[in-house]
C-alpha positions in Angstrom: 5.0 -8.4 4.9 5.5 -4.7 5.2 5.6 -2.6 2.0 6.1 0.9 0.9 4.9 2.1 -2.5 5.7 5.5 -4.0 5.0 7.4 -7.2 7.8 9.4 -8.9 8.3 12.8 -7.2 6.6 11.4 -4.1 3.2 12.6 -5.3 1.6 9.6 -3.7 2.8 7.1 -1.0 1.3 4.0 0.4 2.6 2.4 3.6 1.5 -1.1 4.8 2.8 -2.6 8.0 1.8 -5.8 9.8 3.2 -7.0 13.2 2.4 -9.7 15.6 2.3 -9.1 19.3 1.5 -12.2 21.3 -1.8 -13.5 20.0 -2.7 -10.3 18.2 -2.0 -9.2 14.7 -1.8 -5.5 14.0 -2.2 -4.2 10.5 -1.9 -0.6 9.5 -2.0 1.1 6.1 -1.7 4.7 5.1 -2.3 6.3 1.7 -1.0 9.8 1.3 -1.6 11.7 -2.0 0.0 15.2 -2.1 -1.1 16.2 -5.6 -4.7 16.7 -6.5 -4.3 16.8 -10.3 -2.3 14.5 -12.4 -1.2 15.0 -16.0 -2.2 12.6 -18.7 1.3 11.2 -19.1 1.3 10.4 -15.3 -1.8 8.2 -15.7 0.0 4.9 -16.4 2.1 5.2 -13.2 -0.9 6.3 -11.2 -2.9 3.3 -12.4 -0.2 0.8 -11.6 0.3 2.4 -8.2 -3.4 1.9 -7.3 -3.4 -1.6 -8.8 -0.6 -2.5 -6.4 -2.4 -0.8 -3.4 -5.5 -2.8 -4.2 -3.6 -6.0 -4.6 -1.8 -5.5 -1.2 -5.2 -4.7 0.5 -6.7 -7.9 -1.0 -3.9 -10.2 0.3 -5.0 -12.9 2.7 -3.6 -13.5 6.1 -2.6 -17.1 6.6 -2.6 -18.4 10.2 -0.7 -21.6 10.8 -1.2 -23.7 13.9 2.0 -24.7 15.7 
């Protein structure tokens, strides 16, 4: 399923999109980080954001025969 993740203040965004066209599956993901330095109090949010990005990238695609 498609998913969008975003840090507060939009300092980092992650877009994941999957579509099926005929017999082809198209998957695209985009990670945009607009801030190069993060304060210590932002670390917990940043860590959770990257954990969710890694989890989404690790998901398996299940193909079912009709």
